[in-house]
BAFI-599170 format. One line per field, with one value per residue: residue number from 1; x, y, z of N, C-alpha, C in turn; residue in one letter. Coordinates in pm, 1 decimal, decimal comma. Layout:
BEGIN
nr	(NUM;...)
n_east	(X;...)
n_north	(Y;...)
n_up	(Z;...)
ca_east	(X;...)
ca_north	(Y;...)
ca_up	(Z;...)
c_east	(X;...)
c_north	(Y;...)
c_up	(Z;...)
rest	(A;...)
end
This chain:
BEGIN
nr	(1;2;3;4;5;6;7;8;9;10;11;12;13;14;15;16;17;18;19;20;21;22;23;24;25;26;27;28;29;30;31;32;33;34;35;36;37;38;39;40;41;42;43;44;45;46;47;48;49;50;51;52;53;54;55;56;57;58;59;60;61;62;63;64;65;66;67;68;69;70;71;72;73;74;75;76;77;78;79;80;81;82;83;84;85;86;87;88;89;90;91;92;93;94;95;96;97;98;99;100;101;102;103;104;105;106;107;108;109;110;111;112;113;114;115;116;117;118;119;120;121;122;123;124;125;126;127;128;129;130;131;132;133;134;135;136;137;138;139;140;141;142;143;144;145;146;147;148;149;150;151;152;153;154;155;156;157;158;159;160;161;162;163;164;165;166;167;168;169;170;171;172;173;174;175;176;177;178;179;180;181;182;183;184;185;186;187;188;189;190;191;192;193;194;195;196;197;198;199;200;201;202;203;204;205;206;207;208;209)
n_east	(-4374,0;-4231,8;-4273,8;-4167,0;-4153,7;-4080,0;-4120,7;-4140,7;-4029,9;-4185,5;-4380,8;-4541,0;-4773,6;-4963,8;-5071,9;-5276,7;-5184,5;-5293,1;-5331,5;-5387,9;-5146,5;-4944,2;-4794,9;-4759,1;-4578,6;-4743,3;-4628,1;-4684,4;-4951,8;-5204,4;-5491,8;-5542,4;-5651,9;-5730,9;-5725,5;-5564,0;-5677,0;-5916,3;-5830,3;-5814,5;-5630,4;-5473,8;-5131,0;-4896,2;-4709,0;-4454,9;-4362,9;-4226,1;-4183,7;-4046,1;-4043,1;-4136,6;-4173,0;-4423,5;-4724,8;-4752,0;-5045,1;-5288,8;-5289,3;-5497,6;-5564,4;-5304,3;-4931,0;-4677,6;-4378,7;-4052,8;-3798,2;-3519,7;-3403,1;-3285,2;-3152,3;-3053,1;-3212,5;-3466,0;-3681,7;-3861,1;-4151,2;-4405,8;-4672,6;-4785,4;-4919,4;-5128,9;-5162,2;-4809,5;-4511,0;-4398,3;-4315,1;-3975,9;-3720,0;-3492,8;-3391,1;-3234,9;-3075,5;-3149,4;-3232,1;-3380,3;-3683,6;-3938,9;-4334,4;-4603,3;-4940,8;-5131,7;-5056,2;-5047,3;-4841,9;-4569,2;-4319,3;-4011,9;-3764,4;-3435,9;-3238,9;-3290,5;-3448,1;-3643,0;-3640,1;-3871,6;-3867,8;-4219,1;-4409,5;-4652,1;-4824,1;-5113,6;-5221,3;-5190,3;-5208,5;-5071,6;-4661,2;-4410,0;-4082,6;-3770,4;-3473,6;-3147,8;-2877,5;-2553,9;-2391,0;-2162,0;-1940,2;-1857,5;-1903,8;-2134,8;-2462,2;-2658,3;-2993,0;-3244,0;-3545,6;-3830,0;-4075,6;-4380,4;-4477,1;-4213,1;-3965,8;-3718,0;-3591,9;-3440,1;-3201,8;-2966,3;-2779,7;-2772,0;-2941,1;-2820,5;-3098,3;-3088,8;-3348,0;-3597,8;-3771,0;-3671,5;-3422,5;-3398,5;-3363,0;-3245,7;-3360,6;-3211,1;-3440,2;-3650,7;-3871,8;-3805,3;-4046,7;-4153,3;-4253,9;-4409,6;-4502,7;-4405,5;-4162,4;-3828,1;-3551,1;-3269,2;-2990,5;-3048,5;-3086,5;-3174,8;-3005,2;-2801,6;-2688,4;-2415,6;-2460,5;-2323,2;-2005,6;-2002,6;-2069,0;-2361,1;-2718,4;-3019,4;-3338,6;-3416,8;-3728,3;-4004,0;-4262,0;-4538,2;-4852,4)
n_north	(-4663,9;-4418,1;-4073,7;-3787,0;-3423,9;-3106,8;-2809,0;-2525,1;-2198,7;-2001,5;-2069,6;-2026,7;-1924,2;-1663,0;-1513,2;-1246,1;-1188,9;-1379,9;-1136,3;-907,2;-751,0;-807,4;-1042,8;-1347,3;-1644,3;-1875,0;-2213,7;-2501,2;-2657,3;-2858,9;-3058,9;-3057,2;-2751,0;-2683,4;-2356,7;-2050,9;-1879,4;-1982,2;-2201,3;-2438,7;-2617,3;-2881,7;-2929,0;-2615,4;-2481,0;-2240,6;-1921,4;-1581,5;-1226,9;-992,1;-662,1;-454,5;-415,2;-631,4;-797,5;-1114,2;-1277,8;-1446,4;-1834,4;-2036,7;-2327,0;-2464,3;-2505,1;-2342,5;-2382,1;-2127,3;-2064,1;-1797,5;-1689,4;-1514,5;-1213,3;-1064,5;-1150,9;-1202,5;-1071,0;-1267,8;-1184,5;-1315,0;-1331,3;-1517,9;-1548,9;-1323,7;-1194,1;-1194,4;-1193,2;-1081,3;-1350,8;-1340,7;-1392,1;-1400,2;-1518,4;-1615,2;-1582,5;-1848,2;-2085,7;-2305,7;-2213,9;-2357,2;-2288,6;-2199,1;-2185,3;-2038,0;-1831,6;-1475,0;-1288,8;-1084,0;-969,6;-850,6;-676,8;-766,8;-629,2;-471,5;-576,8;-925,1;-1196,1;-1522,7;-1888,6;-2061,5;-2395,8;-2481,4;-2657,3;-2878,6;-2920,8;-3161,5;-3340,4;-3334,8;-3398,2;-3153,6;-3140,9;-3024,3;-2882,6;-2772,7;-2796,6;-2770,7;-2835,0;-2956,7;-2909,7;-3244,0;-3398,3;-3549,7;-3516,0;-3760,2;-3794,1;-3927,8;-3930,0;-3870,0;-3842,5;-3831,3;-3669,6;-3444,7;-3214,0;-3011,9;-2744,3;-2540,0;-2281,8;-2170,5;-2153,6;-2458,5;-2779,8;-3104,8;-3412,7;-3709,9;-3865,9;-4174,7;-4187,8;-4080,6;-3854,9;-3487,2;-3144,3;-2908,0;-2531,4;-2244,0;-2129,9;-2319,1;-2565,8;-2948,5;-3183,9;-3441,9;-3747,4;-3987,1;-4386,4;-4541,8;-4573,6;-4511,7;-4745,4;-4741,4;-4844,2;-4712,3;-4443,4;-4093,9;-3907,7;-3573,6;-3338,1;-3124,0;-2865,2;-2639,3;-2466,0;-2400,7;-2480,3;-2555,7;-2469,1;-2591,9;-2602,6;-2887,3;-3053,9;-3264,5;-3429,4;-3565,5;-3698,3)
n_up	(-7920,8;-8118,0;-8219,9;-8371,0;-8476,9;-8608,1;-8432,0;-8615,5;-8540,5;-8715,8;-8681,0;-8439,3;-8276,9;-8168,3;-7883,1;-7682,6;-7347,0;-7067,2;-6845,5;-7074,9;-7045,0;-7218,1;-7494,1;-7566,3;-7730,8;-7852,1;-7793,4;-7818,6;-7692,7;-7518,7;-7485,0;-7807,8;-7938,4;-7649,9;-7487,0;-7455,5;-7263,9;-7128,6;-6938,9;-7064,1;-7043,0;-7030,1;-7078,4;-7095,8;-7351,5;-7377,6;-7560,8;-7416,6;-7468,1;-7254,6;-7130,0;-6950,4;-6556,3;-6463,4;-6325,6;-6298,5;-6498,0;-6335,0;-6255,2;-6171,9;-6199,0;-6262,9;-6240,0;-6249,7;-6516,0;-6527,6;-6732,0;-6809,7;-7087,3;-7253,7;-7163,4;-6805,3;-6664,2;-6366,9;-6134,5;-5916,1;-5736,2;-5502,9;-5312,5;-5073,3;-4843,0;-4740,9;-4487,7;-4463,9;-4495,5;-4860,0;-5042,2;-5256,5;-5585,6;-5725,8;-6037,9;-6245,0;-6536,5;-6807,4;-6565,9;-6502,9;-6326,0;-6099,0;-5934,2;-5834,0;-5982,9;-5873,5;-5754,0;-5619,0;-5780,7;-5927,3;-6117,9;-6202,0;-6368,4;-6359,0;-6535,7;-6782,0;-7080,5;-7101,4;-7259,1;-7216,1;-7127,5;-7118,6;-6964,7;-6883,9;-6682,8;-6541,7;-6223,6;-6034,8;-6230,9;-6466,3;-6498,4;-6485,5;-6598,2;-6678,5;-6771,7;-6899,4;-7100,4;-7251,5;-7598,0;-7730,0;-8043,9;-8205,6;-7978,4;-7875,1;-7736,5;-7567,2;-7560,8;-7288,7;-7314,8;-7093,2;-7050,8;-7145,1;-7335,1;-7531,4;-7536,0;-7694,7;-7722,6;-7919,4;-7752,6;-7828,9;-8138,2;-8348,6;-8485,4;-8514,7;-8470,5;-8397,5;-8427,5;-8297,0;-8457,8;-8688,9;-8902,4;-8787,5;-8857,0;-8704,0;-8579,6;-8461,0;-8167,7;-8244,0;-8251,9;-8096,4;-8128,3;-7953,1;-7910,9;-7667,5;-7671,3;-7496,0;-7292,4;-7384,0;-7489,7;-7276,1;-7466,9;-7602,7;-7726,4;-7823,0;-7987,2;-8013,3;-8193,9;-8209,4;-8556,2;-8574,5;-8570,5;-8279,0;-7984,2;-7857,0;-7687,1;-7540,6;-7405,9;-7227,2;-7227,4;-7055,7;-7009,4;-6843,2;-6807,7)
ca_east	(-4377,4;-4237,6;-4383,0;-4178,9;-4187,5;-4021,5;-4181,8;-4053,4;-4041,3;-4225,4;-4545,3;-4569,4;-4895,3;-4946,3;-5185,4;-5206,9;-5126,6;-5449,9;-5418,9;-5364,1;-5013,1;-4866,9;-4852,5;-4657,8;-4634,4;-4783,2;-4543,2;-4756,5;-5050,3;-5298,0;-5559,6;-5542,2;-5783,1;-5791,7;-5711,1;-5446,5;-5763,5;-6037,4;-5746,2;-5876,8;-5515,9;-5345,5;-5009,5;-4905,9;-4543,9;-4507,1;-4149,3;-4264,6;-4099,9;-4122,7;-4048,7;-4151,4;-4183,6;-4590,3;-4816,8;-4786,1;-5166,9;-5292,7;-5327,7;-5527,3;-5550,1;-5129,2;-4790,6;-4560,8;-4167,9;-3996,5;-3674,1;-3493,6;-3332,0;-3244,7;-3097,7;-3001,5;-3310,8;-3566,4;-3678,2;-4036,6;-4223,9;-4484,2;-4693,7;-4838,7;-5044,3;-5153,1;-5061,7;-4696,9;-4379,1;-4371,3;-4173,4;-3901,6;-3691,5;-3461,0;-3429,1;-3118,4;-3030,8;-3135,1;-3186,6;-3573,6;-3765,3;-4115,9;-4368,7;-4730,7;-4931,4;-5249,7;-4982,3;-5054,1;-4683,2;-4472,8;-4233,5;-3954,1;-3650,4;-3255,8;-3127,6;-3299,9;-3591,6;-3552,2;-3676,2;-3835,6;-3965,2;-4276,9;-4399,1;-4742,2;-4903,6;-5238,4;-5176,1;-5179,9;-5291,2;-4933,7;-4592,3;-4273,6;-3905,4;-3700,5;-3302,1;-3077,6;-2801,3;-2490,3;-2360,8;-2012,1;-1932,6;-1787,5;-1987,8;-2270,6;-2549,0;-2762,1;-3066,9;-3326,8;-3699,2;-3865,2;-4186,9;-4495,9;-4460,7;-4103,2;-3917,5;-3604,2;-3577,9;-3330,0;-3211,4;-2855,0;-2759,2;-2869,5;-2885,8;-2911,1;-3101,8;-3180,3;-3459,8;-3655,9;-3842,9;-3518,5;-3327,3;-3461,5;-3283,0;-3344,7;-3290,9;-3215,6;-3556,0;-3700,7;-3862,6;-3826,6;-4112,6;-4116,6;-4483,5;-4309,9;-4574,0;-4342,5;-3931,9;-3654,6;-3434,7;-3107,1;-2879,8;-3103,2;-3125,1;-3181,1;-2898,9;-2824,8;-2580,8;-2384,7;-2478,7;-2242,1;-1890,8;-1988,3;-2151,8;-2521,2;-2768,3;-3090,0;-3390,5;-3542,4;-3833,6;-3992,9;-4411,9;-4596,8;-4977,6)
ca_north	(-4652,7;-4239,6;-4028,0;-3663,3;-3298,7;-3015,6;-2630,7;-2428,0;-2054,4;-1901,2;-2090,3;-2051,6;-1878,8;-1578,9;-1482,7;-1243,2;-1227,2;-1358,2;-990,7;-852,4;-646,9;-845,0;-1092,4;-1449,6;-1738,7;-2008,8;-2345,2;-2621,6;-2687,0;-2984,1;-3156,9;-2937,8;-2660,7;-2572,0;-2217,3;-1994,9;-1757,6;-2089,0;-2273,2;-2549,7;-2764,5;-2999,5;-2831,0;-2531,8;-2452,5;-2045,6;-1793,6;-1457,9;-1119,5;-881,0;-508,5;-413,1;-474,2;-594,7;-868,9;-1229,4;-1357,4;-1613,9;-1955,7;-2108,0;-2440,0;-2519,4;-2481,1;-2335,3;-2336,8;-2022,6;-2090,5;-1680,7;-1761,2;-1414,1;-1138,5;-1092,7;-1246,5;-1133,3;-1121,6;-1253,3;-1137,6;-1398,3;-1319,8;-1675,1;-1484,1;-1180,5;-1130,0;-1274,1;-1106,2;-1151,6;-1351,9;-1259,6;-1518,5;-1363,0;-1661,0;-1594,3;-1675,3;-2027,6;-2166,2;-2399,0;-2223,2;-2398,5;-2165,6;-2235,7;-2079,8;-2018,0;-1762,9;-1420,6;-1306,8;-986,2;-907,2;-698,4;-639,3;-705,7;-539,1;-472,0;-684,8;-1054,7;-1314,6;-1635,7;-2049,3;-2101,3;-2451,2;-2471,7;-2813,9;-2911,7;-2970,2;-3297,3;-3400,8;-3298,1;-3309,7;-3154,5;-3152,5;-2842,7;-2865,8;-2672,5;-2863,5;-2788,9;-2960,8;-2904,9;-3015,8;-3340,3;-3467,2;-3594,6;-3532,9;-3870,7;-3774,4;-3988,8;-3894,6;-3959,8;-3852,2;-3899,6;-3579,3;-3454,0;-3102,6;-3002,4;-2578,6;-2471,0;-2150,3;-2139,6;-2267,5;-2529,5;-2856,9;-3251,0;-3439,0;-3862,6;-4002,2;-4350,8;-4218,9;-3961,7;-3742,7;-3389,5;-3067,5;-2768,4;-2421,3;-2167,3;-2076,3;-2375,1;-2664,3;-3035,3;-3239,9;-3647,9;-3823,4;-4164,7;-4372,3;-4579,8;-4538,0;-4548,2;-4853,7;-4721,0;-4809,1;-4634,0;-4223,8;-3957,4;-3777,2;-3458,9;-3292,3;-2944,3;-2824,4;-2559,0;-2491,6;-2368,8;-2510,9;-2493,2;-2473,2;-2654,9;-2637,7;-2998,9;-3103,2;-3379,8;-3399,2;-3719,1;-3660,7)
ca_up	(-8075,2;-8125,1;-8311,6;-8364,8;-8557,3;-8575,9;-8457,0;-8629,0;-8472,9;-8783,2;-8704,6;-8325,5;-8272,6;-8161,3;-7855,0;-7594,0;-7228,9;-7016,9;-6845,9;-7158,2;-7046,2;-7356,0;-7581,3;-7602,1;-7841,1;-7794,2;-7953,1;-7825,0;-7597,2;-7556,7;-7546,5;-7913,3;-7917,0;-7598,0;-7564,4;-7331,3;-7175,5;-7066,1;-6863,2;-7014,5;-7066,1;-6925,2;-7031,2;-7223,2;-7377,4;-7496,4;-7494,0;-7414,6;-7451,3;-7096,9;-7122,1;-6807,0;-6444,7;-6424,2;-6242,0;-6391,9;-6559,3;-6236,3;-6362,0;-6073,6;-6201,9;-6335,7;-6185,3;-6383,2;-6534,1;-6602,3;-6815,2;-6894,2;-7231,9;-7332,2;-7041,6;-6727,1;-6572,6;-6340,6;-5946,3;-5879,0;-5576,1;-5462,1;-5234,4;-5040,7;-4801,9;-4777,0;-4396,1;-4443,3;-4585,4;-4991,2;-5088,2;-5315,8;-5604,6;-5851,6;-6171,2;-6386,3;-6722,1;-6766,0;-6428,5;-6492,3;-6186,3;-6074,5;-5847,4;-5783,8;-6109,2;-5838,4;-5607,1;-5721,8;-5871,7;-5961,3;-6196,9;-6211,6;-6454,3;-6377,4;-6612,6;-6933,5;-7072,9;-7136,1;-7338,2;-7180,8;-7204,6;-6968,4;-6949,0;-6791,2;-6626,5;-6489,2;-6094,3;-5984,8;-6380,0;-6504,4;-6442,1;-6580,6;-6572,6;-6767,0;-6769,0;-7012,2;-7190,5;-7423,3;-7646,2;-7777,9;-8179,3;-8146,7;-7885,5;-7927,5;-7601,8;-7548,8;-7459,0;-7292,2;-7304,6;-6977,9;-7026,0;-7285,4;-7440,0;-7507,1;-7591,8;-7734,3;-7748,3;-7903,7;-7674,6;-7926,5;-8196,3;-8466,7;-8420,6;-8605,8;-8379,6;-8455,2;-8296,5;-8334,9;-8672,8;-8848,9;-8837,2;-8742,8;-8820,1;-8538,1;-8586,7;-8308,4;-8201,7;-8317,9;-8082,3;-8131,2;-8045,4;-7963,7;-7820,4;-7665,1;-7591,7;-7393,7;-7264,5;-7489,6;-7428,9;-7218,2;-7537,6;-7779,7;-7635,1;-7906,1;-7993,5;-8048,4;-8252,1;-8276,0;-8654,2;-8627,2;-8477,3;-8122,0;-7877,3;-7892,3;-7579,7;-7507,9;-7273,5;-7236,7;-7150,1;-7041,6;-6999,3;-6795,3;-6713,9)
c_east	(-4369,9;-4192,8;-4276,6;-4178,9;-4113,2;-4163,2;-4129,0;-4128,5;-4170,2;-4390,7;-4587,9;-4669,7;-4917,9;-5012,1;-5159,1;-5227,8;-5279,4;-5516,3;-5451,9;-5236,0;-4928,9;-4857,6;-4718,5;-4662,6;-4609,5;-4676,6;-4616,1;-4898,7;-5147,4;-5348,8;-5594,1;-5685,4;-5842,8;-5745,0;-5695,5;-5599,4;-5900,5;-5953,4;-5752,6;-5768,1;-5504,2;-5220,1;-4983,9;-4769,2;-4550,1;-4362,9;-4312,0;-4161,2;-4148,3;-4061,5;-4029,8;-4229,0;-4385,0;-4582,4;-4840,3;-4984,1;-5146,7;-5356,5;-5393,3;-5546,7;-5401,2;-5024,9;-4753,2;-4396,3;-4127,9;-3826,9;-3601,6;-3429,1;-3282,8;-3249,1;-3103,4;-3118,6;-3398,0;-3648,1;-3816,5;-4065,8;-4381,5;-4577,4;-4854,8;-4936,2;-5043,7;-5088,5;-4955,7;-4613,3;-4412,8;-4260,4;-4068,9;-3763,7;-3632,2;-3425,3;-3328,9;-3147,7;-3008,3;-3133,2;-3335,4;-3585,9;-3952,6;-4150,0;-4510,2;-4831,7;-5076,5;-5241,7;-4977,9;-4852,6;-4689,3;-4403,5;-4145,8;-3799,7;-3546,0;-3208,2;-3186,6;-3416,3;-3513,1;-3684,1;-3713,8;-3895,3;-4063,0;-4371,3;-4560,0;-4819,9;-5013,5;-5248,2;-5273,7;-5282,4;-5116,9;-4817,1;-4551,3;-4129,7;-3789,6;-3520,9;-3247,2;-2907,1;-2718,1;-2447,7;-2247,7;-1982,8;-1807,9;-1795,0;-2093,0;-2387,1;-2689,3;-2893,1;-3222,7;-3439,3;-3751,1;-4043,2;-4292,6;-4500,0;-4304,3;-4082,7;-3798,0;-3572,2;-3441,1;-3255,8;-3078,5;-2797,5;-2835,9;-2801,9;-2869,0;-2964,8;-3173,7;-3296,6;-3507,1;-3691,1;-3793,2;-3474,7;-3391,7;-3385,8;-3374,6;-3266,1;-3275,6;-3370,4;-3689,0;-3742,0;-3877,9;-3935,2;-4171,0;-4253,5;-4403,2;-4472,7;-4500,4;-4158,3;-3887,0;-3599,9;-3326,3;-2975,6;-2936,8;-3180,2;-3159,6;-3056,5;-2867,5;-2698,2;-2537,5;-2400,9;-2393,5;-2045,6;-1848,8;-2037,5;-2243,1;-2578,4;-2915,8;-3195,5;-3492,6;-3632,8;-3891,2;-4180,6;-4447,4;-4736,0;-5083,2)
c_north	(-4468,5;-4194,2;-3867,2;-3556,4;-3266,1;-2909,6;-2526,4;-2280,4;-1962,3;-1979,4;-2113,8;-1917,2;-1783,1;-1497,9;-1308,4;-1251,4;-1244,0;-1218,5;-906,6;-759,2;-705,3;-898,5;-1235,2;-1567,7;-1855,7;-2127,5;-2428,8;-2635,7;-2829,3;-3014,3;-3016,5;-2921,8;-2637,4;-2454,5;-2147,5;-1928,8;-1869,3;-2138,6;-2351,3;-2715,2;-2812,2;-2945,3;-2801,3;-2537,4;-2328,6;-2006,2;-1635,6;-1324,6;-1013,9;-798,2;-471,0;-481,8;-536,7;-711,9;-1009,8;-1234,8;-1497,0;-1715,8;-2040,4;-2246,2;-2528,9;-2420,5;-2414,2;-2371,1;-2274,8;-2041,0;-1864,3;-1725,8;-1657,0;-1274,9;-1157,6;-1131,7;-1108,1;-1168,9;-1161,7;-1228,7;-1270,6;-1384,8;-1451,9;-1690,6;-1306,1;-1123,0;-1160,7;-1154,5;-1181,3;-1225,6;-1356,7;-1380,5;-1433,6;-1551,5;-1549,1;-1645,7;-1824,7;-2104,4;-2200,9;-2295,6;-2241,6;-2279,8;-2228,7;-2120,9;-2002,8;-1845,5;-1614,6;-1334,4;-1200,8;-1002,2;-821,8;-742,5;-637,5;-630,1;-501,4;-601,6;-821,2;-1126,5;-1472,7;-1782,5;-1991,7;-2226,6;-2430,2;-2641,3;-2762,6;-2927,8;-3085,1;-3371,4;-3437,9;-3320,8;-3264,3;-3156,4;-3136,8;-2905,4;-2808,8;-2823,5;-2813,1;-2896,7;-2943,4;-2967,4;-3093,6;-3436,4;-3424,3;-3623,3;-3592,6;-3827,9;-3878,7;-3956,8;-3920,7;-3928,0;-3822,9;-3806,6;-3460,2;-3343,6;-3038,5;-2864,0;-2549,4;-2335,7;-2054,9;-2231,2;-2375,0;-2668,9;-2991,7;-3319,0;-3605,2;-3921,5;-4116,9;-4334,6;-4109,3;-3936,5;-3618,3;-3279,4;-2914,3;-2655,4;-2300,7;-2116,3;-2189,9;-2475,7;-2829,2;-3108,5;-3404,6;-3709,8;-3981,1;-4247,6;-4501,2;-4561,7;-4554,0;-4638,9;-4713,3;-4726,6;-4761,9;-4540,5;-4166,1;-3887,3;-3664,1;-3385,7;-3131,1;-2941,7;-2741,3;-2601,6;-2427,0;-2410,0;-2471,5;-2545,8;-2503,6;-2620,0;-2791,6;-3076,6;-3162,3;-3351,6;-3517,0;-3633,2;-3771,4)
c_up	(-8037,9;-8201,4;-8269,6;-8493,5;-8480,7;-8525,8;-8452,8;-8580,9;-8544,7;-8746,3;-8567,4;-8317,4;-8167,5;-8035,2;-7693,9;-7464,1;-7161,7;-6988,7;-6887,7;-7197,7;-7173,3;-7431,6;-7579,0;-7727,1;-7778,0;-7913,7;-7933,9;-7704,3;-7633,0;-7389,7;-7705,0;-7896,4;-7831,2;-7592,9;-7403,4;-7207,7;-7092,6;-6969,2;-6947,9;-7078,5;-6994,9;-6910,7;-7159,8;-7269,6;-7459,9;-7438,7;-7526,8;-7382,7;-7314,9;-7082,2;-7062,0;-6669,8;-6488,2;-6363,6;-6323,8;-6381,5;-6395,1;-6347,3;-6216,1;-6067,8;-6260,9;-6233,9;-6314,8;-6354,4;-6589,0;-6638,2;-6856,3;-6996,2;-7242,7;-7175,2;-6974,6;-6649,1;-6486,6;-6169,1;-5974,4;-5709,7;-5539,4;-5364,6;-5174,1;-4951,2;-4749,1;-4563,0;-4280,1;-4518,4;-4733,8;-4995,5;-5260,1;-5396,0;-5686,0;-5976,4;-6230,5;-6491,8;-6730,8;-6702,4;-6467,8;-6336,3;-6146,8;-5980,3;-5914,9;-5950,7;-6022,0;-5725,0;-5613,5;-5682,3;-5920,1;-6027,9;-6251,1;-6304,3;-6337,6;-6396,9;-6748,1;-6967,1;-7140,1;-7181,2;-7265,7;-7224,3;-7062,0;-7048,3;-6802,0;-6746,7;-6495,8;-6330,4;-6075,5;-6112,2;-6458,5;-6402,9;-6562,1;-6548,6;-6636,9;-6678,3;-6909,4;-7047,9;-7294,4;-7439,0;-7757,7;-7916,5;-8125,6;-8077,0;-7834,9;-7761,1;-7662,2;-7474,3;-7387,4;-7244,6;-7182,7;-6978,0;-7213,8;-7322,4;-7400,9;-7603,2;-7612,5;-7773,9;-7790,7;-7906,0;-7843,3;-7977,9;-8289,3;-8414,5;-8478,8;-8470,4;-8394,1;-8329,9;-8384,9;-8469,8;-8753,9;-8807,5;-8919,8;-8761,5;-8705,3;-8536,7;-8401,6;-8280,8;-8229,3;-8165,7;-8125,4;-8016,3;-8048,8;-7870,1;-7829,6;-7645,9;-7478,5;-7387,8;-7386,3;-7459,9;-7397,8;-7327,6;-7675,8;-7768,1;-7848,0;-7889,6;-8088,7;-8081,3;-8246,6;-8440,1;-8635,8;-8548,8;-8382,1;-8095,2;-7863,5;-7704,8;-7617,2;-7397,9;-7291,2;-7182,5;-7149,8;-6983,2;-6974,1;-6759,9;-6787,0)
rest	(M;A;S;S;H;V;L;A;K;T;D;Y;R;R;A;T;W;K;N;G;L;G;Y;T;D;E;I;A;I;Y;P;A;G;S;E;L;K;R;G;N;F;L;W;R;L;S;S;A;R;I;E;Q;A;S;P;F;S;A;F;P;E;H;D;R;V;L;I;V;L;K;G;A;G;V;R;L;T;H;T;F;D;E;S;E;D;P;E;R;V;D;V;P;L;L;S;P;Y;E;F;P;G;D;V;P;S;K;C;E;L;L;Q;G;P;I;T;D;L;S;V;F;V;R;K;A;E;A;E;A;V;A;E;V;V;E;V;T;P;G;E;P;F;D;W;L;P;A;G;R;W;N;F;A;F;A;V;Q;G;S;F;E;I;T;T;P;D;G;M;R;H;L;D;E;G;D;T;L;Q;L;E;L;S;E;P;L;A;E;D;A;P;V;Q;I;Q;A;A;Q;S;T;A;G;K;L;V;I;I;G;L;Q;G)
end
């Protein structure tokens, strides 16, 4: 059984960062009624704009996937052990990067403000897989969702998506949520088509837990 619906960008819920240094637009959270500051969620999907260097909030019970949606990228500094040198990683545009939420981490902007997409999953209880896909006009993308909860976030462009329970239209900044009780058959994928004359890009996310 499959159930899908569009999460419009105008309906995202804005919340203050856990460290109070900015805000995030919450796209989806599970279970319903969970709260960012309480950390009582299995998974959470959100987007934030980062305008200055700052430490990341700590999430002791969660791991993270970060995707830079707009901007040149960020440099993350992780302190895994106080007795060792920090680890620095440059995260470029549209390149998913996984890291533990319980490790002290700082963010520096490579070249101006960025907008990101973040996926949080509870350690040992949930898993996330994220990839960026490009959809060319006239060449539909066949998507075989692998998770119980699946998302397609429209980074650039608009899309027509044929799901098992109907056609869905996705505008830039919107998110399709597709929940599955069992995997789709390989010969019956979700079909994504560009709804404009230029190529579009999406972040595809699969969550299992």
